[in-house]
Each structure stands twice: as C-alpha cells, then as structure tokens.
TORKOL-4160 file (C-alpha; in steps of 0.2 Angstrom, whole numbers, padded with zeros to 4 digits, m for minus):
209
<pt num="1" X="0625" Y="0577" Z="0775"/>
<pt num="2" X="0620" Y="0569" Z="0759"/>
<pt num="3" X="0604" Y="0575" Z="0761"/>
<pt num="4" X="0608" Y="0593" Z="0756"/>
<pt num="5" X="0615" Y="0590" Z="0740"/>
<pt num="6" X="0599" Y="0583" Z="0736"/>
<pt num="7" X="0588" Y="0597" Z="0743"/>
<pt num="8" X="0597" Y="0608" Z="0733"/>
<pt num="9" X="0593" Y="0597" Z="0717"/>
<pt num="10" X="0577" Y="0598" Z="0722"/>
<pt num="11" X="0577" Y="0617" Z="0726"/>
<pt num="12" X="0586" Y="0621" Z="0707"/>
<pt num="13" X="0571" Y="0606" Z="0699"/>
<pt num="14" X="0558" Y="0617" Z="0712"/>
<pt num="15" X="0566" Y="0634" Z="0701"/>
<pt num="16" X="0566" Y="0627" Z="0684"/>
<pt num="17" X="0547" Y="0622" Z="0687"/>
<pt num="18" X="0544" Y="0640" Z="0694"/>
<pt num="19" X="0553" Y="0648" Z="0681"/>
<pt num="20" X="0547" Y="0639" Z="0666"/>
<pt num="21" X="0529" Y="0646" Z="0673"/>
<pt num="22" X="0534" Y="0663" Z="0672"/>
<pt num="23" X="0530" Y="0663" Z="0691"/>
<pt num="24" X="0542" Y="0676" Z="0696"/>
<pt num="25" X="0544" Y="0693" Z="0685"/>
<pt num="26" X="0561" Y="0693" Z="0677"/>
<pt num="27" X="0567" Y="0708" Z="0683"/>
<pt num="28" X="0570" Y="0700" Z="0702"/>
<pt num="29" X="0582" Y="0688" Z="0698"/>
<pt num="30" X="0593" Y="0694" Z="0681"/>
<pt num="31" X="0603" Y="0709" Z="0681"/>
<pt num="32" X="0609" Y="0721" Z="0698"/>
<pt num="33" X="0597" Y="0709" Z="0710"/>
<pt num="34" X="0611" Y="0692" Z="0704"/>
<pt num="35" X="0624" Y="0703" Z="0707"/>
<pt num="36" X="0620" Y="0706" Z="0725"/>
<pt num="37" X="0617" Y="0688" Z="0727"/>
<pt num="38" X="0632" Y="0686" Z="0720"/>
<pt num="39" X="0642" Y="0697" Z="0732"/>
<pt num="40" X="0632" Y="0690" Z="0747"/>
<pt num="41" X="0640" Y="0673" Z="0740"/>
<pt num="42" X="0654" Y="0679" Z="0741"/>
<pt num="43" X="0654" Y="0689" Z="0759"/>
<pt num="44" X="0649" Y="0668" Z="0764"/>
<pt num="45" X="0663" Y="0661" Z="0760"/>
<pt num="46" X="0676" Y="0673" Z="0768"/>
<pt num="47" X="0666" Y="0673" Z="0786"/>
<pt num="48" X="0664" Y="0652" Z="0783"/>
<pt num="49" X="0681" Y="0653" Z="0782"/>
<pt num="50" X="0688" Y="0665" Z="0794"/>
<pt num="51" X="0673" Y="0660" Z="0807"/>
<pt num="52" X="0681" Y="0643" Z="0810"/>
<pt num="53" X="0687" Y="0639" Z="0828"/>
<pt num="54" X="0699" Y="0626" Z="0818"/>
<pt num="55" X="0707" Y="0638" Z="0808"/>
<pt num="56" X="0723" Y="0645" Z="0818"/>
<pt num="57" X="0727" Y="0626" Z="0821"/>
<pt num="58" X="0725" Y="0620" Z="0805"/>
<pt num="59" X="0738" Y="0635" Z="0800"/>
<pt num="60" X="0750" Y="0627" Z="0813"/>
<pt num="61" X="0752" Y="0611" Z="0806"/>
<pt num="62" X="0753" Y="0616" Z="0789"/>
<pt num="63" X="0766" Y="0610" Z="0778"/>
<pt num="64" X="0773" Y="0614" Z="0763"/>
<pt num="65" X="0771" Y="0597" Z="0755"/>
<pt num="66" X="0753" Y="0598" Z="0759"/>
<pt num="67" X="0751" Y="0610" Z="0746"/>
<pt num="68" X="0754" Y="0597" Z="0732"/>
<pt num="69" X="0737" Y="0588" Z="0738"/>
<pt num="70" X="0728" Y="0605" Z="0730"/>
<pt num="71" X="0740" Y="0607" Z="0715"/>
<pt num="72" X="0735" Y="0590" Z="0709"/>
<pt num="73" X="0718" Y="0593" Z="0712"/>
<pt num="74" X="0719" Y="0608" Z="0701"/>
<pt num="75" X="0729" Y="0600" Z="0690"/>
<pt num="76" X="0719" Y="0584" Z="0686"/>
<pt num="77" X="0702" Y="0594" Z="0687"/>
<pt num="78" X="0709" Y="0605" Z="0673"/>
<pt num="79" X="0717" Y="0592" Z="0663"/>
<pt num="80" X="0702" Y="0582" Z="0663"/>
<pt num="81" X="0691" Y="0597" Z="0657"/>
<pt num="82" X="0700" Y="0601" Z="0643"/>
<pt num="83" X="0699" Y="0584" Z="0636"/>
<pt num="84" X="0680" Y="0585" Z="0637"/>
<pt num="85" X="0681" Y="0603" Z="0630"/>
<pt num="86" X="0689" Y="0597" Z="0615"/>
<pt num="87" X="0677" Y="0584" Z="0614"/>
<pt num="88" X="0662" Y="0593" Z="0616"/>
<pt num="89" X="0652" Y="0609" Z="0606"/>
<pt num="90" X="0640" Y="0620" Z="0611"/>
<pt num="91" X="0652" Y="0631" Z="0622"/>
<pt num="92" X="0666" Y="0638" Z="0619"/>
<pt num="93" X="0683" Y="0625" Z="0627"/>
<pt num="94" X="0686" Y="0641" Z="0640"/>
<pt num="95" X="0667" Y="0640" Z="0645"/>
<pt num="96" X="0669" Y="0622" Z="0648"/>
<pt num="97" X="0685" Y="0624" Z="0658"/>
<pt num="98" X="0676" Y="0637" Z="0667"/>
<pt num="99" X="0663" Y="0623" Z="0673"/>
<pt num="100" X="0678" Y="0612" Z="0679"/>
<pt num="101" X="0686" Y="0627" Z="0686"/>
<pt num="102" X="0672" Y="0624" Z="0700"/>
<pt num="103" X="0679" Y="0612" Z="0710"/>
<pt num="104" X="0663" Y="0607" Z="0716"/>
<pt num="105" X="0659" Y="0622" Z="0723"/>
<pt num="106" X="0642" Y="0622" Z="0715"/>
<pt num="107" X="0634" Y="0637" Z="0719"/>
<pt num="108" X="0648" Y="0650" Z="0716"/>
<pt num="109" X="0655" Y="0644" Z="0701"/>
<pt num="110" X="0635" Y="0642" Z="0694"/>
<pt num="111" X="0632" Y="0661" Z="0698"/>
<pt num="112" X="0647" Y="0669" Z="0694"/>
<pt num="113" X="0647" Y="0660" Z="0676"/>
<pt num="114" X="0630" Y="0667" Z="0674"/>
<pt num="115" X="0634" Y="0683" Z="0679"/>
<pt num="116" X="0651" Y="0684" Z="0672"/>
<pt num="117" X="0647" Y="0677" Z="0653"/>
<pt num="118" X="0631" Y="0687" Z="0654"/>
<pt num="119" X="0636" Y="0700" Z="0643"/>
<pt num="120" X="0646" Y="0688" Z="0629"/>
<pt num="121" X="0633" Y="0674" Z="0628"/>
<pt num="122" X="0616" Y="0684" Z="0634"/>
<pt num="123" X="0607" Y="0677" Z="0649"/>
<pt num="124" X="0598" Y="0663" Z="0642"/>
<pt num="125" X="0616" Y="0657" Z="0635"/>
<pt num="126" X="0625" Y="0663" Z="0650"/>
<pt num="127" X="0610" Y="0655" Z="0662"/>
<pt num="128" X="0610" Y="0638" Z="0652"/>
<pt num="129" X="0631" Y="0635" Z="0655"/>
<pt num="130" X="0631" Y="0642" Z="0674"/>
<pt num="131" X="0615" Y="0629" Z="0675"/>
<pt num="132" X="0627" Y="0614" Z="0667"/>
<pt num="133" X="0639" Y="0621" Z="0680"/>
<pt num="134" X="0629" Y="0616" Z="0695"/>
<pt num="135" X="0624" Y="0602" Z="0685"/>
<pt num="136" X="0643" Y="0596" Z="0685"/>
<pt num="137" X="0649" Y="0601" Z="0701"/>
<pt num="138" X="0633" Y="0594" Z="0711"/>
<pt num="139" X="0637" Y="0576" Z="0703"/>
<pt num="140" X="0655" Y="0580" Z="0709"/>
<pt num="141" X="0651" Y="0580" Z="0725"/>
<pt num="142" X="0640" Y="0568" Z="0726"/>
<pt num="143" X="0650" Y="0556" Z="0716"/>
<pt num="144" X="0662" Y="0560" Z="0734"/>
<pt num="145" X="0650" Y="0556" Z="0745"/>
<pt num="146" X="0646" Y="0537" Z="0741"/>
<pt num="147" X="0662" Y="0534" Z="0729"/>
<pt num="148" X="0675" Y="0538" Z="0744"/>
<pt num="149" X="0676" Y="0521" Z="0749"/>
<pt num="150" X="0678" Y="0514" Z="0732"/>
<pt num="151" X="0693" Y="0529" Z="0731"/>
<pt num="152" X="0701" Y="0526" Z="0745"/>
<pt num="153" X="0703" Y="0507" Z="0742"/>
<pt num="154" X="0708" Y="0508" Z="0727"/>
<pt num="155" X="0717" Y="0524" Z="0724"/>
<pt num="156" X="0724" Y="0528" Z="0740"/>
<pt num="157" X="0716" Y="0539" Z="0755"/>
<pt num="158" X="0722" Y="0556" Z="0747"/>
<pt num="159" X="0710" Y="0549" Z="0732"/>
<pt num="160" X="0693" Y="0555" Z="0739"/>
<pt num="161" X="0702" Y="0572" Z="0746"/>
<pt num="162" X="0706" Y="0577" Z="0728"/>
<pt num="163" X="0688" Y="0572" Z="0722"/>
<pt num="164" X="0682" Y="0582" Z="0733"/>
<pt num="165" X="0687" Y="0598" Z="0729"/>
<pt num="166" X="0681" Y="0613" Z="0740"/>
<pt num="167" X="0668" Y="0601" Z="0749"/>
<pt num="168" X="0682" Y="0593" Z="0758"/>
<pt num="169" X="0682" Y="0607" Z="0774"/>
<pt num="170" X="0663" Y="0604" Z="0775"/>
<pt num="171" X="0650" Y="0593" Z="0767"/>
<pt num="172" X="0663" Y="0578" Z="0762"/>
<pt num="173" X="0671" Y="0581" Z="0777"/>
<pt num="174" X="0664" Y="0569" Z="0787"/>
<pt num="175" X="0663" Y="0554" Z="0776"/>
<pt num="176" X="0683" Y="0557" Z="0772"/>
<pt num="177" X="0685" Y="0558" Z="0790"/>
<pt num="178" X="0676" Y="0541" Z="0793"/>
<pt num="179" X="0684" Y="0532" Z="0777"/>
<pt num="180" X="0702" Y="0538" Z="0778"/>
<pt num="181" X="0704" Y="0543" Z="0795"/>
<pt num="182" X="0705" Y="0556" Z="0808"/>
<pt num="183" X="0723" Y="0560" Z="0803"/>
<pt num="184" X="0716" Y="0566" Z="0787"/>
<pt num="185" X="0706" Y="0577" Z="0793"/>
<pt num="186" X="0716" Y="0590" Z="0793"/>
<pt num="187" X="0722" Y="0589" Z="0773"/>
<pt num="188" X="0706" Y="0588" Z="0769"/>
<pt num="189" X="0701" Y="0603" Z="0778"/>
<pt num="190" X="0718" Y="0614" Z="0773"/>
<pt num="191" X="0713" Y="0606" Z="0755"/>
<pt num="192" X="0694" Y="0612" Z="0755"/>
<pt num="193" X="0700" Y="0630" Z="0761"/>
<pt num="194" X="0711" Y="0633" Z="0746"/>
<pt num="195" X="0700" Y="0625" Z="0734"/>
<pt num="196" X="0687" Y="0638" Z="0740"/>
<pt num="197" X="0699" Y="0653" Z="0737"/>
<pt num="198" X="0704" Y="0647" Z="0720"/>
<pt num="199" X="0689" Y="0645" Z="0712"/>
<pt num="200" X="0683" Y="0663" Z="0712"/>
<pt num="201" X="0701" Y="0667" Z="0703"/>
<pt num="202" X="0701" Y="0651" Z="0691"/>
<pt num="203" X="0682" Y="0654" Z="0685"/>
<pt num="204" X="0683" Y="0672" Z="0682"/>
<pt num="205" X="0701" Y="0670" Z="0673"/>
<pt num="206" X="0691" Y="0656" Z="0660"/>
<pt num="207" X="0678" Y="0666" Z="0659"/>
<pt num="208" X="0688" Y="0683" Z="0652"/>
<pt num="209" X="0695" Y="0671" Z="0640"/>
C-alpha cells in the first residue's frame, strides 16, 4: 500500500515533464475535459463507499461518540492550516484553508481546487495551488504510513487515525490496524468515510471565499 503513494508522485512528476515538453495539446487537460474528470472522480468516491461490503456492519456499530474523532481531525487540521495561512504568502488565507481541507485526499482536493479556482486565479495559478494541495496531502498520507507507530506510542491510538484523514478507510487502514489493533478498524473506516464526504464541502466552501 505504501508503494501506491510513490506511484502517484511518480505519475505526477512524469505529468510535469510531459507538460513542460508540450507533448500534449492544452485542450486535452483543461476546460471541459478537467470538469468531466472531476465528475468521474466524484462518482468513484460514491461507488467506493456504496460498494463497501462492510458498510452495513459499520453503520450498525456506530456510536454517537465516534463523531468526536472526525470532528477532532477537522478542527485540528483547519486550526493548523489557519496558522500556516497567516504565515505564508503567495495565496490568500482561504486558499491555504482549501489546501488543508483536502484531509489527505490528494486526488480529489487537487483537481477540485484547480477547477474551482481557475475562474478567479487563472489556469496557471489555480494549477499551482492544486499542485500544492496534491503534494501537501500526499505527504500527509506518507507521514501517516511511516509515522503511525510513533504517533500511537506517544500520542495514543487515535492519533494515527486523525493523522490519516480520509485515507483511514483504505490506504492507511492496514498500518492503523497493525499498530493500534483490530478493535480500532471500525473507528478508522467510519472516520475515513466521514472525511471523504467532508472534503468536497470544505474545499468548495473555502474556494468560494
């Protein structure tokens, strides 16, 4: 599972090189084509959640207090995104909040930010912001994959789940289960599903400001 993140980074680098060499016509990756890709990605998100065979079992085991974990993840992420937004320049405070709102869901957040910010920033700046979102959220996933033992040991077993953001239902689930124990699997999946749902809403909100 860890290799998947590096494959994504590798594809990103190859895309940069291909784009820099001007090997693909611009109309293939902008405008309506990018919008169609965004719609397909949103469809894939819904399918991945709806087709989960464990979804019914997870729903029946949910307790109200489970909501505190994704709320803590959202609050902590937005708090530190706000602090960084106050310290960094180049983009607006709301733009950096949109980047943080990816919650490690790099594919969806980067495309969504690029698409939503193109009318106000232009395609080049919007793509730059989308790239920042891509890299920031990939690094969050990678840090969770490799740092889960440290987080669980020094900050408790909920720490790797909060750090993993939207990836706790898939990519980082195996390492979380291994480090925290199988009894935390339902919590991790429930957390990941809610974070998946929250990404489009928070990103869209901050991109509209």
